[in-house]
C-alpha atoms as a printed R data frame, in Angstrom:
   type eleno elety resid chain resno       x       y      z
1  ATOM     1    CA   MET     A     1 114.640 -52.990 20.636
2  ATOM     2    CA   ASP     A     2 113.468 -49.644 19.321
3  ATOM     3    CA   LYS     A     3 115.370 -46.475 20.176
4  ATOM     4    CA   PRO     A     4 113.517 -43.307 21.183
5  ATOM     5    CA   VAL     A     5 113.267 -40.381 18.791
6  ATOM     6    CA   ILE     A     6 114.730 -37.135 20.143
7  ATOM     7    CA   ALA     A     7 111.664 -34.891 20.438
8  ATOM     8    CA   GLN     A     8 113.754 -31.842 21.343
9  ATOM     9    CA   LYS     A     9 117.260 -31.189 22.654
10 ATOM    10    CA   ALA     A    10 115.953 -29.147 25.571
11 ATOM    11    CA   PRO     A    11 113.811 -29.956 28.602
12 ATOM    12    CA   LYS     A    12 110.297 -28.620 29.097
13 ATOM    13    CA   MET     A    13 109.576 -26.733 32.313
14 ATOM    14    CA   LEU     A    14 106.054 -27.238 33.606
15 ATOM    15    CA   THR     A    15 104.211 -26.494 36.816
16 ATOM    16    CA   LEU     A    16 102.355 -29.700 37.602
17 ATOM    17    CA   GLU     A    17  99.485 -30.229 39.979
18 ATOM    18    CA   PRO     A    18  99.361 -33.360 42.170
19 ATOM    19    CA   GLY     A    19  98.467 -36.437 40.148
20 ATOM    20    CA   THR     A    20  99.767 -39.221 37.932
21 ATOM    21    CA   TYR     A    21 101.223 -38.372 34.535
22 ATOM    22    CA   PHE     A    22 102.435 -40.461 31.608
23 ATOM    23    CA   TRP     A    23 105.726 -39.249 30.143
24 ATOM    24    CA   CYS     A    24 106.385 -40.026 26.480
25 ATOM    25    CA   ALA     A    25 109.446 -42.299 26.331
26 ATOM    26    CA   CYS     A    26 109.376 -42.966 22.572
27 ATOM    27    CA   GLY     A    27 109.632 -39.344 21.406
28 ATOM    28    CA   ARG     A    28 106.827 -39.732 18.861
29 ATOM    29    CA   SER     A    29 104.003 -38.063 20.801
30 ATOM    30    CA   GLN     A    30 102.527 -34.876 19.373
31 ATOM    31    CA   ASN     A    31 101.737 -33.891 22.984
32 ATOM    32    CA   GLN     A    32 105.333 -33.691 24.282
33 ATOM    33    CA   PRO     A    33 106.436 -34.394 26.906
34 ATOM    34    CA   PHE     A    34 103.329 -36.480 27.592
35 ATOM    35    CA   CYS     A    35 102.139 -39.682 25.933
36 ATOM    36    CA   ASP     A    36  99.489 -39.653 23.188
37 ATOM    37    CA   ASP     A    37  99.723 -43.425 22.424
38 ATOM    38    CA   SER     A    38 102.078 -42.921 19.448
39 ATOM    39    CA   HIS     A    39 104.357 -45.522 21.069
40 ATOM    40    CA   LYS     A    40 102.021 -48.323 20.007
41 ATOM    41    CA   VAL     A    41 104.029 -48.808 16.773
42 ATOM    42    CA   THR     A    42 107.196 -49.367 18.884
43 ATOM    43    CA   SER     A    43 108.341 -51.619 21.720
44 ATOM    44    CA   ILE     A    44 108.727 -48.535 23.965
45 ATOM    45    CA   THR     A    45 106.145 -47.798 26.650
46 ATOM    46    CA   PRO     A    46 105.417 -44.518 28.450
47 ATOM    47    CA   MET     A    47 106.580 -43.935 32.008
48 ATOM    48    CA   ALA     A    48 104.038 -43.189 34.717
49 ATOM    49    CA   PHE     A    49 105.134 -40.787 37.427
50 ATOM    50    CA   THR     A    50 103.350 -39.165 40.348
51 ATOM    51    CA   ILE     A    51 103.557 -35.633 41.659
52 ATOM    52    CA   ASP     A    52 102.558 -35.327 45.328
53 ATOM    53    CA   GLU     A    53 102.346 -31.553 45.562
54 ATOM    54    CA   LYS     A    54 102.189 -28.702 43.073
55 ATOM    55    CA   LYS     A    55 105.705 -27.995 41.812
56 ATOM    56    CA   ASP     A    56 107.864 -26.949 38.888
57 ATOM    57    CA   VAL     A    57 109.553 -29.780 37.009
58 ATOM    58    CA   TRP     A    58 111.927 -29.990 34.043
59 ATOM    59    CA   LEU     A    59 110.860 -32.952 31.921
60 ATOM    60    CA   CYS     A    60 113.251 -34.623 29.508
61 ATOM    61    CA   GLN     A    61 112.418 -34.298 25.823
62 ATOM    62    CA   CYS     A    62 115.582 -35.865 24.386
63 ATOM    63    CA   LYS     A    63 114.438 -39.209 25.902
64 ATOM    64    CA   TYR     A    64 117.974 -40.202 26.956
65 ATOM    65    CA   SER     A    65 118.098 -38.818 30.526
66 ATOM    66    CA   LYS     A    66 119.424 -41.188 33.174
67 ATOM    67    CA   ASN     A    67 116.842 -39.658 35.562
68 ATOM    68    CA   LYS     A    68 113.692 -40.198 33.467
69 ATOM    69    CA   PRO     A    69 111.242 -38.514 33.213
70 ATOM    70    CA   PHE     A    70 113.284 -35.588 34.539
71 ATOM    71    CA   CYS     A    71 116.055 -33.800 32.654
72 ATOM    72    CA   ASP     A    72 119.640 -34.528 33.736
73 ATOM    73    CA   GLY     A    73 121.370 -32.470 31.009
74 ATOM    74    CA   THR     A    74 122.061 -35.404 28.672
75 ATOM    75    CA   HIS     A    75 120.581 -33.405 25.763
76 ATOM    76    CA   ARG     A    76 123.728 -31.255 25.782
77 ATOM    77    CA   THR     A    77 125.817 -34.238 24.620
78 ATOM    78    CA   LEU     A    78 123.570 -35.462 21.795
């Protein structure tokens, strides 16, 4: 199985509106932290997640969080 590429060793804080988003799980997207279909050359697929109300989120960019797509601080140990 393919391993994700570390896009960045820091989360990205975004204010998201309600809706469904596709988080890049492979680390290859040029539109981090969101999917741009770069995963198609890997066995990794993006993760869909839904936001119910407008809110600030910290999205993982190291791709190794145990709370994907959200940052859990794992990037500090890589």
